[in-house]
N, C-alpha and C positions, 0 to 999 in steps of 0.2 A: 503494499500499499504506499502511496506517495505520503511523504512526511507533510504535517500540515504547516500552514504559514502562520507566523505570529504576529499578533495584533497589539497595537499600542493604542489604549482607549483614553481620550482626554477628556476632562471634566468628568470623571469616572462615577462620582458621588450623585450626580444629577439624575433626572428622570430618563434621559435618553442614555447617559452613561451607563446606568443600571441595565436598561433595556438591552444594549449592546453587549454586555458582559454575558447575559444569559442566553443570547441569541448566538453570538460567537461560540461560546462553550457547548452549544447545542449543535454545532456544525462540525462534522468530522474533518472538514477541510481547512479549519481555523483553529487556533487556541489564543487565549489571552496571555501575551508576553510581557505586557507592561501596563501599568495603570497610573495615570498622571492626574494630579490636582494641584490646586493653588497652594501657594506656601502659607503655612499656619493652619490648614485645614486639619480637623480633627482626625481625618483618616491617614494622615502622612505616617509612615512607619508601620502601620498595620497589615496583617495579611487581607488581601482584597476580599476573598470569601467571607472571612471572619467579619470584617467591617460591613459587609452586606447582611450580615446575620444569619449566614450559613455555614458551611463546612469550608475549611482553609483550601486555596487554590494554588498555593505556594508561590504566589505573586505579591509582593510587597508594594504598596501605593507609595508613590514617590512625588516630590515636587521639582525634580530635575529633568526638564524636557530633553535635553541632550542624551542622558543616560536611557530614559525611556524610548525615545525613538530610535537610537542606536540598537536597542536590543530588539526590535521587532522589524518586520518587513513591511508592514503596513501601518499607517496612522489613520484612525477613523475620528473625525472631528467635529462635534456639535458644541462650540464654545461661544467665543466673542471675537470680534475682528481683529483687535489688536493681538490677542494670543493666537488666532489662527496665523497671522502674518509670522510671527516669530516660528511657529511649528513648521511653516512652509519653508523658511530660510533653513532651519535645520534638516528637514527632509530633503531639500535640495543637496545640502553637503554631503549626506550620507546615501544620496540617491535611493530614497524610499518611495513608496506608493503612498500618497496622502489624498484621502478621501474628505472633502469638506463639505459639511452641510450647515454650516455657521450662515447666518444671515445678517442684514444690517451693515453691508460694507460702505464704504465711500470709495471714491475713484483711487485715491492713494493707496488704500488696501489692494485694490484690485490689480494696480500697476506692480505691487509688490509681489502679490501671488503669481502673477503672469512671469514676472522674472525669475521666480523659483522653478518654474515650469522647464528651465534650461536644464535642470539636474534631477529632478524630481518627476514622477508620474502623477500629474495631479488631475483628479476628477472632482470638479466643483458644481454643485447644483442647489438652488435654493429650496428644492424638495426632491428627496430620494424615490418617491414613490412612482411605480410603473403607470398607474392611472394619470396622475398629474402630468406626467411626461408625454404622455399620449393627448392629454388636454392642450398642453402647450402646442403640440403639431397640428392638432385641429384647429386651434384658435389661429394660427398662422394662415392655414388653408382658408378658413372661412373670411378672415379679414382681406386676403388677397382676392376673393371671389366677389365681395361686396363693396360697392363705391361709398361715398361719403354721405349718401342718403341714410346709411346705416350708421347711427351712433353707437360707440363702443363704451361700455363701463365695466369695470372689474370690481366686484363685490367680494370682500373676504372676512371671514369671522375665524376668530381663536379665543383662547382661554384668556382670563384676566391678568395673567401674570407676564404675558408675552410684551416684551419691551420696545420692539421696533414695528413701525407701521408706515407704508404699506409692508405686508409681509413679503420675504424673498420670494414666495411663489406668485404672489399677485404681481410682483415686478418681472418675473419671468413671463407671466402671461401678458403683461402689458408690452413688454419688448417684443414678444411673438406677434401681437397685433400691429405693432408700428412696422416691424419687418414686412408683414403680409402687406401693409398699406404703401410700403416704401416711404416711411418718413421716420424722423428721429423722436424717440420718445421724449427726450430732453426738452424738446420744443413744443411737444403736443400732448403732455400730461397735465391732468387737473387733480389735485391733491385734495378731495373733499371740497365742500362748497358751505357757506355760511353768509347770512345776511343777503343784501341786494347784490347779487353778483352779475346781473345782466343775463342775456340769453346765453345758452350753451354755444361754445365755439364750434363750427363746423370742423370735422375731421379730428378733434381732440378725443384723448383717451382718459376717462375718469377713473378715480380710484377712491374707494370707501372702504373703511376699517370698522369692523365690529370687535369688541371685547367683552367677554363675559363668561363667568362660570368656568366650566371645565371643557369647553369646545375644543376638539382636538384639532380641526382644521376643515373649513368649508370654504369653496372657491366658486364664483360664478363669472363667466364672461357673457355680459349681455350685448346682443346686436339688435338694436331698436331703430325700425324703418318705418316707413309710411304704412300704416295699415297692419304691420306684422312685426314679431319679435322672435329672435332665436336665443336660447339660453343654453350655453354648456356648462356643465356643473360636476364638481368632484366633491365628495365628502368623505373625509377620513374618519373610521369609526374605532381603530385600533392602532395606537402608537406604534406597535411592533412592526408595522408595514415599512416604516422609515428606516428601522434598523435592519429589516431584510434587504431594502433597497441598497442600503450602505454596504451590505456584505456582498451583494451582487457586482457593486461597483469596485469593491476591493479585489475580489477574484478576477474581474476583468482587467483590472489594472495591473495585475501581476504579469500579464502577458503582452503589455504595451510599452513601447519604449518612452523615453522622458518626453514630456510635453503638457499641454493643458487641455482638458477634455471635459465634456458634461455627460449627463444621463442619456441625452439622446444619441450620444456616440455608443455609451454602454448597450443600449436597447437595439442599436443599428437603425435608428429612426432618422439619423442625419444623412444616411444613405437612401432612404425611401422617398 
């Protein structure tokens, strides 16, 4: 049997971090080789399995990203932009696979990640789910097929603890709509409306964020035209789908040369 690949999980104490530990350990092709947390966290120095309230896994939680990333073949990262940029640089140095599901990036973050792609195999997506990435593909196709008589609105809903808006997935969908229309999202995005805003600008793409309760993730792309509407929708009902998508990306990335990729590459949808 082929030896399983070692995974470094960043932000391991978080909801997605714990989910990733369970999912990786349940897949014979992978194993947790390193567990990373921020300096000062209660889990530092503890066995990962014990810290999670289970049996020992033989992996000690560390706050040293260089040691953690060096010990693995793949980094799976659902953390924060500044931390992700640091991890990308280290992954580049050690020529690792870096799966990035972090959201909320600014242009400077993305530039730094792109530079890291010279040495690392980076797979970055605002959402790791198969369904969402199919929705991105469909959004681009529908936007290309319909003219400006159809207004485009992206509506997303997440739990009350989410810190960025619009969500990374909403921005993926907005980018897909803009690409389909042949316009720049930077100049055609409307981020919510309040007060006397005037009439809607033709050709613009609207974004609306709902935050409440424990909503995992819901995304709608509305195409509203004269006398008819088309709605494309994705609803996530189980957080494990993001972990499974990240693992699919990790396994795919192990077979790829250095460079920057996304989930459409992983799923073969950029070729379709």
